[in-house]
Structures are given as structure tokens and as C-alpha cells.
RODO-2510 file (C-alpha; in nm, 4 decimals, decimal comma):
residues 90
     n   res          X          Y          Z
     1     x    -3,4747     1,3017     2,4784
     2     x    -3,4493     0,9285     2,4330
     3     x    -3,7279     0,7173     2,2888
     4     x    -3,9150     0,5018     2,5432
     5     x    -3,7692     0,1520     2,5579
     6     x    -3,4230     0,2494     2,4365
     7     x    -3,1219     0,1842     2,6587
     8     x    -2,9670     0,4603     2,8643
     9     x    -2,6669     0,6455     2,7254
    10     x    -2,3279     0,5959     2,8914
    11     x    -2,3747     0,9205     3,0840
    12     x    -2,7280     0,8207     3,1900
    13     x    -2,6020     0,4800     3,3106
    14     x    -2,3308     0,6515     3,5103
    15     x    -2,5851     0,8814     3,6769
    16     x    -2,8298     0,5955     3,7386
    17     x    -2,5756     0,3686     3,9052
    18     x    -2,4088     0,6514     4,0960
    19     x    -2,7360     0,7233     4,2741
    20     x    -2,7851     0,3531     4,3500
    21     x    -2,4366     0,3242     4,4964
    22     x    -2,4978     0,6293     4,7123
    23     x    -2,8209     0,4867     4,8570
    24     x    -2,6448     0,1526     4,9062
    25     x    -2,3681     0,3245     5,1015
    26     x    -2,6215     0,5076     5,3150
    27     x    -2,8097     0,1866     5,3918
    28     x    -2,4789     0,0170     5,4810
    29     x    -2,4008     0,2990     5,7249
    30     x    -2,7482     0,2502     5,8741
    31     x    -2,6827    -0,1209     5,9152
    32     x    -2,3574    -0,0447     6,0991
    33     x    -2,5445     0,2025     6,3206
    34     x    -2,8134    -0,0564     6,4000
    35     x    -2,5594    -0,3311     6,4730
    36     x    -2,3055    -0,1344     6,6735
    37     x    -2,4768     0,1829     6,7950
    38     x    -2,3665     0,5425     6,7874
    39     x    -2,0760     0,4896     7,0252
    40     x    -1,8949     0,2643     6,7790
    41     x    -1,5766     0,4363     6,6541
    42     x    -1,6580     0,3671     6,2875
    43     x    -2,0108     0,5062     6,3232
    44     x    -1,8719     0,8096     6,5053
    45     x    -1,6217     0,8685     6,2223
    46     x    -1,9076     0,8572     5,9711
    47     x    -2,1060     1,1051     6,1819
    48     x    -1,8033     1,3322     6,2107
    49     x    -1,7442     1,3131     5,8367
    50     x    -2,1053     1,4082     5,7692
    51     x    -2,0738     1,7075     6,0025
    52     x    -1,7316     1,8462     5,9049
    53     x    -1,5432     1,6830     6,1898
    54     x    -1,7736     1,7396     6,4876
    55     x    -2,0823     1,5423     6,5896
    56     x    -2,3463     1,8031     6,6795
    57     x    -2,4837     1,7967     7,0308
    58     x    -2,8573     1,8065     7,0814
    59     x    -3,1149     1,9152     7,0316
    60     x    -3,1010     1,8720     6,6552
    61     x    -3,3223     2,0646     6,4147
    62     x    -3,3950     1,8970     6,0822
    63     x    -3,5510     1,9696     5,7459
    64     x    -3,8198     1,7078     5,8154
    65     x    -4,1681     1,8570     5,8085
    66     x    -4,3666     1,7583     6,1154
    67     x    -4,0618     1,6191     6,2982
    68     x    -3,8279     1,9132     6,3294
    69     x    -3,6483     1,8356     6,6605
    70     x    -3,4464     1,5406     6,7880
    71     x    -3,2691     1,5144     7,1256
    72     x    -2,9321     1,4325     6,9638
    73     x    -2,7653     1,3441     6,6353
    74     x    -2,7814     0,9711     6,7095
    75     x    -3,1608     0,9817     6,7439
    76     x    -3,1876     1,1865     6,4258
    77     x    -2,9684     0,9384     6,2366
    78     x    -3,1685     0,6394     6,3603
    79     x    -3,4896     0,8116     6,2530
    80     x    -3,3438     0,8799     5,9098
    81     x    -3,2367     0,5167     5,8785
    82     x    -3,5668     0,3660     5,9881
    83     x    -3,7586     0,5874     5,7443
    84     x    -3,5023     0,5289     5,4646
    85     x    -3,4750     0,9054     5,4215
    86     x    -3,0969     0,8881     5,4176
    87     x    -3,0204     1,2328     5,2837
    88     x    -3,2285     1,4563     5,5104
    89     x    -3,0019     1,7193     5,6646
    90     x    -2,9877     1,8835     6,0036
***
């Protein structure tokens, strides 16, 4: 364990910035979704990538407590984006 106030190790920096880059990528995908909608070919490719090549048809069940069902993947993705809960899965 490191002493409080000491800099992160090289491995700790790598882990720290890797998680920031991942959230940044997710927020960028959300921006594309908000600007162009779910019918945009780039957004559809991202959705396909996230779902092993096929965008699931609705209704969508999620791991979100209290909000388990969405009419389609687009609605689920918008919800995830607006709540900044980028990594919730279906």
C-alpha cells in the first residue's frame, strides 16, 4: 500500500487513465447517439459491436434496479447515457 500523498506507480497510473479513457469513449458514443440518433450507421455499428453483431429487439431487460424493462435497445441506451451509467448491461 502506498502512503497517502505519494504519486501513483506506473501500473496505478495506467489503470487510472485506462478507466478515464473508457468513460470518455462511452460519453463520446452517447454524444453521437444524441446528435444523430439510433438510426445513424455509426451508432448502429457501435450497438452491434456491444451486442456481438446484432442489435437486440425489444423489449430489453436490464440490470438496473427499479427500471428493468425498456421497449428497445435504443431507449435503453439513451437512458444509460442520460444517467451516465454507461456500463449497465442488458
